[in-house]
C-alpha positions as CSV (number, residue, x, y, z in Angstrom):
1,M,-62.7,-6.0,111.4
2,K,-62.9,-2.5,112.2
3,R,-63.8,-0.2,109.4
4,F,-60.8,1.9,108.5
5,I,-60.6,5.7,108.5
6,K,-57.1,6.9,106.9
7,F,-55.7,10.1,108.1
8,L,-52.7,12.0,106.4
9,L,-51.1,13.8,108.9
10,V,-48.6,16.6,109.6
11,S,-49.1,20.3,110.5
12,I,-52.2,19.7,108.6
13,I,-54.0,15.9,108.9
14,V,-55.8,14.7,105.8
15,V,-58.9,12.5,106.7
16,T,-59.9,10.0,104.3
17,L,-63.3,8.1,105.2
18,A,-63.2,6.2,102.0
19,F,-66.1,8.2,100.7
20,G,-64.8,11.7,101.5
21,I,-61.9,13.9,102.9
22,F,-61.1,16.5,105.5
23,K,-58.0,18.0,106.5
24,V,-57.4,18.4,110.2
25,K,-54.8,21.2,111.2
26,N,-52.1,20.4,113.6
27,K,-51.2,17.6,116.2
28,Y,-52.1,14.0,116.1
29,N,-53.9,13.6,119.2
30,L,-57.2,12.1,118.1
31,D,-59.6,10.0,120.4
32,I,-61.6,7.5,118.4
33,L,-65.1,7.4,119.9
34,N,-66.8,4.8,117.7
35,N,-66.0,1.2,117.5
36,N,-66.3,1.1,113.7
37,V,-63.4,3.7,113.2
38,N,-59.8,3.3,113.2
39,W,-56.8,5.4,111.9
40,S,-53.4,5.5,110.8
41,I,-50.6,7.9,109.8
42,S,-50.0,7.5,106.1
43,L,-48.2,10.6,104.5
44,K,-46.2,13.4,106.2
45,G,-44.7,16.6,104.8
46,C,-48.0,18.6,103.6
47,E,-47.6,21.5,105.9
48,G,-49.2,24.6,104.3
49,A,-51.5,22.8,101.9
50,K,-54.7,24.7,100.8
51,S,-56.6,21.7,99.2
52,F,-56.3,18.3,97.8
53,D,-58.0,15.7,95.7
54,F,-57.5,12.1,94.5
55,D,-57.6,10.6,91.0
56,E,-59.2,7.3,90.1
57,D,-55.7,5.5,90.6
58,G,-55.3,6.9,94.1
59,N,-52.8,9.6,93.3
60,L,-53.2,12.5,95.7
61,Y,-53.0,16.0,94.3
62,L,-51.8,18.5,96.9
63,A,-52.4,22.4,96.3
64,F,-50.3,25.0,98.0
65,E,-50.8,28.7,97.5
66,D,-49.1,28.8,94.2
67,T,-48.0,25.2,93.6
68,I,-49.6,21.8,93.1
69,R,-47.8,18.5,93.6
70,V,-49.0,14.9,92.9
71,V,-48.1,12.0,95.2
72,N,-48.4,8.7,94.1
73,K,-49.3,5.4,96.1
74,E,-45.7,4.6,96.5
75,G,-45.1,8.1,98.3
76,N,-43.2,9.8,95.5
77,D,-44.2,13.3,94.7
78,E,-43.8,15.4,91.5
79,L,-44.3,19.2,91.1
80,I,-46.9,19.9,88.2
81,I,-47.8,23.5,88.5
82,K,-46.0,26.5,90.1
83,E,-47.2,29.8,89.3
84,S,-46.2,32.7,91.4
85,K,-49.3,34.8,90.6
86,F,-51.6,32.1,92.2
87,N,-53.6,32.0,95.3
88,I,-55.0,28.6,95.3
89,L,-58.5,28.3,97.3
90,D,-59.4,24.7,96.1
91,I,-58.8,22.1,93.6
92,L,-60.9,19.3,92.1
93,Y,-59.7,16.3,89.9
94,H,-62.0,14.8,87.0
95,N,-60.9,12.9,84.0
96,N,-57.3,13.9,83.7
97,V,-58.2,17.6,84.2
98,L,-57.7,19.7,87.6
99,Y,-59.9,22.4,88.1
100,I,-58.4,25.2,90.1
101,A,-60.0,27.9,92.2
102,T,-57.5,30.7,92.5
103,D,-57.7,34.2,93.3
104,N,-61.0,35.5,91.7
105,R,-60.8,32.7,88.8
106,I,-61.4,29.3,88.1
107,L,-58.9,27.5,85.7
108,E,-59.1,24.1,83.8
109,Y,-55.6,22.6,83.8
110,S,-55.0,19.6,81.4
111,I,-52.5,17.1,83.0
112,D,-51.8,15.6,79.4
113,T,-50.9,18.8,77.8
114,K,-49.9,20.4,81.1
115,T,-51.5,23.8,80.0
116,Y,-54.6,25.7,81.6
117,K,-57.2,27.9,80.5
118,E,-59.6,30.2,82.4
119,I,-63.1,29.1,82.6
120,V,-64.6,31.6,85.0
121,T,-63.2,35.0,85.9
122,S,-64.2,38.2,87.7
123,I,-65.5,36.3,90.7
124,P,-66.5,38.8,93.4
125,N,-64.8,37.2,96.3
126,N,-63.1,40.1,97.5
127,G,-64.6,40.4,101.2
128,I,-64.5,38.3,104.5
129,N,-65.4,35.0,102.5
130,K,-62.8,34.6,99.9
131,K,-63.0,30.9,99.6
132,I,-64.3,29.3,96.5
133,N,-65.5,25.8,96.9
134,L,-65.8,23.4,94.1
135,L,-67.9,20.4,93.5
136,L,-68.5,18.2,90.6
137,N,-71.6,16.4,89.7
138,E,-71.8,14.7,86.2
139,D,-71.1,17.4,83.7
140,K,-71.7,20.3,86.1
141,L,-68.9,22.1,88.0
142,Y,-70.7,23.8,91.0
143,F,-68.7,26.7,92.5
144,S,-69.7,28.7,95.6
145,I,-68.9,32.4,96.1
146,G,-69.3,33.8,99.8
147,S,-70.6,37.2,100.7
148,N,-68.3,40.0,100.8
149,T,-70.1,41.2,104.1
150,N,-71.2,39.7,107.5
151,A,-74.8,40.8,107.0
152,G,-75.3,42.8,103.9
153,V,-73.6,46.1,104.7
154,V,-69.8,47.2,104.6
155,N,-68.6,49.0,107.7
156,S,-65.5,51.0,106.2
157,K,-64.3,52.4,103.0
158,S,-61.9,49.5,102.5
159,E,-64.5,46.8,102.6
160,A,-66.1,45.4,99.4
161,F,-69.7,45.3,98.9
162,D,-71.9,42.7,97.9
163,I,-73.0,42.0,94.3
164,A,-76.5,41.0,94.2
165,T,-77.7,37.7,92.2
166,S,-81.3,39.0,92.0
167,P,-83.1,42.6,91.3
168,W,-83.6,43.4,94.8
169,I,-85.8,46.3,95.9
170,L,-84.4,47.9,99.2
171,T,-86.3,48.8,102.4
172,G,-83.9,52.1,102.7
173,N,-82.4,50.9,106.0
174,N,-79.0,52.3,106.4
175,Y,-76.3,51.5,109.0
176,G,-73.2,52.9,111.0
177,E,-71.5,56.1,111.0
178,G,-71.6,56.0,107.3
179,K,-75.2,55.6,107.0
180,T,-74.6,52.9,104.5
181,G,-77.1,50.8,102.8
182,A,-77.3,47.4,101.6
183,F,-75.2,46.1,98.4
184,S,-73.6,49.6,98.4
185,Q,-70.1,51.3,98.8
186,Y,-69.4,52.7,102.2
187,S,-71.2,55.7,103.1
188,V,-73.6,55.5,100.2
189,S,-77.2,55.4,101.7
190,T,-80.2,53.7,100.0
191,E,-83.9,54.7,99.9
192,V,-87.0,53.0,100.3
193,G,-88.1,51.3,97.0
194,E,-84.5,51.7,95.4
195,G,-83.5,48.9,93.1
196,V,-80.5,47.1,93.0
197,E,-78.9,45.7,89.9
198,S,-78.0,42.0,89.7
199,Q,-75.1,40.4,87.9
200,K,-75.1,36.8,86.6
201,I,-72.0,36.2,89.0
202,G,-72.5,37.5,92.3
203,N,-72.1,37.1,96.0
204,A,-73.6,34.6,98.6
205,A,-74.5,32.1,95.7
206,V,-73.6,28.8,94.2
207,L,-73.2,28.6,90.5
208,S,-72.7,26.1,88.1
209,Y,-70.5,25.7,85.0
210,N,-71.3,23.1,82.4
211,I,-68.0,21.5,81.4
212,K,-69.5,20.2,78.1
213,N,-71.1,23.6,76.9
214,Q,-69.4,26.1,79.0
215,E,-72.6,27.8,80.3
216,I,-72.7,29.4,83.6
217,N,-75.8,29.3,85.5
218,L,-77.1,30.4,89.2
219,F,-77.9,27.3,91.1
220,A,-78.9,28.8,94.5
221,H,-78.5,31.8,96.3
222,G,-78.9,33.8,99.7
223,I,-76.0,31.5,100.9
224,R,-73.8,33.6,103.2
225,N,-70.7,31.1,103.1
226,I,-70.0,27.4,102.6
227,N,-67.8,25.7,104.8
228,G,-67.9,22.2,103.4
229,W,-70.1,20.3,101.0
230,D,-70.6,17.0,99.1
231,I,-73.1,15.0,97.1
232,D,-75.2,12.0,98.2
233,S,-76.0,9.0,96.0
234,E,-79.3,10.5,94.9
235,G,-77.3,13.5,93.5
236,E,-78.4,16.2,96.4
237,I,-76.0,18.7,97.6
238,K,-75.6,18.7,101.3
239,A,-73.6,21.8,102.6
240,I,-72.6,23.6,105.7
241,I,-73.7,27.3,105.8
242,G,-72.1,29.7,108.1
243,G,-74.4,31.9,110.1
244,M,-74.1,35.8,110.6
245,E,-72.1,37.2,113.5
246,D,-72.6,39.9,115.9
247,I,-70.2,42.6,114.4
248,P,-71.1,46.0,113.2
249,P,-72.7,47.7,111.4
250,R,-75.5,45.2,111.2
251,N,-75.0,43.0,114.3
252,I,-76.8,39.7,114.1
253,K,-77.0,38.2,117.6
254,D,-77.3,34.5,118.4
255,D,-77.1,33.2,114.7
256,K,-76.0,29.5,114.1
257,D,-74.2,27.4,111.4
258,Y,-76.3,25.0,109.6
259,I,-76.2,22.0,107.4
260,Y,-78.6,22.4,104.4
261,N,-79.8,20.3,101.6
262,L,-79.4,22.8,98.7
263,Q,-82.0,22.6,96.0
264,K,-81.7,24.3,92.4
265,D,-83.3,27.7,92.1
266,N,-83.9,28.2,96.0
267,W,-83.1,31.4,97.9
268,Y,-82.0,30.5,101.4
269,G,-82.6,34.0,102.8
270,W,-79.2,35.7,103.3
271,P,-79.2,38.6,104.4
272,D,-82.6,38.8,105.8
273,Y,-83.2,35.3,106.9
274,S,-80.9,32.5,108.5
275,G,-81.7,29.1,109.4
276,G,-85.2,29.7,107.8
277,D,-86.1,32.4,110.3
278,P,-86.5,36.1,109.5
279,I,-83.8,38.3,110.9
280,T,-86.6,40.2,112.6
281,S,-87.3,37.3,114.9
282,P,-86.7,37.8,118.4
283,R,-84.1,35.2,118.3
284,F,-81.5,37.4,116.6
285,T,-82.2,40.5,118.9
286,D,-81.0,41.6,122.1
287,S,-83.0,45.0,122.8
288,I,-83.0,46.4,119.3
289,K,-85.1,44.6,116.7
290,Q,-83.4,43.8,113.4
291,E,-85.1,45.2,110.1
292,F,-85.0,43.7,106.5
293,L,-82.7,45.1,103.9
294,I,-85.0,43.6,101.1
295,K,-88.5,44.4,100.3
296,N,-89.2,41.9,97.4
297,H,-87.9,38.6,99.0
298,V,-88.3,35.8,96.3
299,D,-89.3,33.4,99.1
300,K,-91.5,34.5,102.1
301,N,-90.3,31.2,103.9
302,P,-86.8,30.0,102.9
303,A,-86.1,26.4,103.4
304,A,-85.0,25.1,107.0
305,P,-81.9,23.3,107.5
306,I,-81.4,19.7,108.3
307,Y,-79.2,20.4,111.1
308,Q,-78.7,23.4,113.3
309,D,-75.6,23.9,115.4
310,S,-75.6,25.5,119.0
311,D,-73.0,28.2,117.8
312,V,-71.7,30.2,114.8
313,S,-68.4,30.0,113.0
314,S,-68.1,26.4,114.4
315,L,-68.9,23.9,111.8
316,Q,-66.2,23.0,109.0
317,G,-65.7,20.3,106.6
318,L,-68.2,17.8,105.2
319,A,-68.3,14.6,103.6
320,I,-71.0,12.0,102.6
321,D,-70.7,8.0,103.0
322,K,-72.7,7.7,99.8
323,D,-72.1,4.1,99.3
324,G,-72.6,3.1,102.8
325,K,-69.0,1.8,103.3
326,C,-68.5,2.9,106.9
327,F,-71.8,4.0,108.0
328,D,-75.4,3.9,107.0
329,K,-75.8,5.0,103.3
330,N,-75.7,8.8,102.8
331,T,-74.5,9.4,106.3
332,V,-73.4,13.0,106.5
333,I,-70.0,13.6,108.5
334,F,-68.8,16.9,109.5
335,G,-66.5,18.6,111.9
336,N,-67.2,21.1,114.6
337,N,-64.0,23.1,115.6
338,K,-65.3,24.8,118.6
339,K,-66.6,21.7,120.0
340,G,-63.5,19.7,118.7
341,F,-65.2,16.7,117.4
342,I,-66.0,15.2,114.0
343,Y,-69.8,14.0,113.9
344,A,-71.9,11.8,112.0
345,L,-75.4,13.1,111.2
346,S,-78.2,10.6,111.3
347,K,-81.3,10.7,109.2
348,E,-83.3,12.2,112.1
349,G,-80.7,15.2,112.3
350,V,-79.0,13.9,115.4
351,A,-75.2,14.5,115.5
352,R,-73.3,11.6,116.9
353,E,-69.7,12.1,118.0
354,L,-67.1,10.1,116.0
355,I,-63.8,11.4,116.7
356,S,-62.6,13.9,119.5
357,L,-59.9,16.2,118.3
358,D,-56.9,17.6,120.3
359,E,-57.5,21.3,121.3
360,R,-54.7,22.3,119.0
361,S,-56.4,20.7,116.0
362,K,-59.2,21.8,113.5
363,V,-60.8,20.5,110.5
364,E,-60.3,22.8,107.4
365,K,-61.9,21.1,104.6
């Protein structure tokens, strides 16, 4: 019998691979390239959904911008939350509780009492990477905060600068018409040896919230943005990390998207390294060599990725077959929106095409 992959489709398509979920935007034209994969349409009417999760009974929680609905296995749905001030970014279900990332907060919503409380506030997701991703492992709720800038420097007065998670010492390199330095407001220049104050909750980082004692801790940092993640059977986090783009004021050329195995207390290099390589490397330059922003790097050789794509702003959505239900145990499944495929990643780091997406479709979660 063919192994089964279930798609929940409409203007978005939610793809369930027994071990994880994606949502694929737009039409149903999907070509299955692997004989072990099949698909069906099982739910319609979820246009505009921002995120989703399942409970232990198979009920589906669908989050929209200011609304959360639950759809049971019979297809009946119920409105459980509607808050006009919400801007929902992600949700996660655990033990009759919904964790909700909305605007710059994370909320804990009790399904039993129909009440919620703020558990994390003042998240500085005010720039180009506003998405907060949620992930749970035992009693730790992980949440990702992307960088506010592309490569560490703002380009206009209206842009939010990055909040450091480590007490960096700067090189004094300044950029653009405003002569703006790293981790600074527009037109504020920095000097060689100038220090940057760090905050407990900052940008380009993954933090953990302990659901038992409410402690918040830095898990890993130097991570520009996460575009999908999951936990394997050994408790390791695999994540898509977006590369830097060729945009001013600190243009980074020829960067890529990556898949990483995230380790506790590691710094992954942003904004001075990407994919394990220093930004001063010839691979990131055209005719002008890039310079570091930071003098006191916590790691001179940040970890290399387990997979490197051929492009940037391409990879989106990741799930792991942690039980080996459809593929080898701990196989990583991910989407590539520029190439229009969903892939399976082998242990050797080779990506194999599973599903071809219609040119109007894209993976979002």
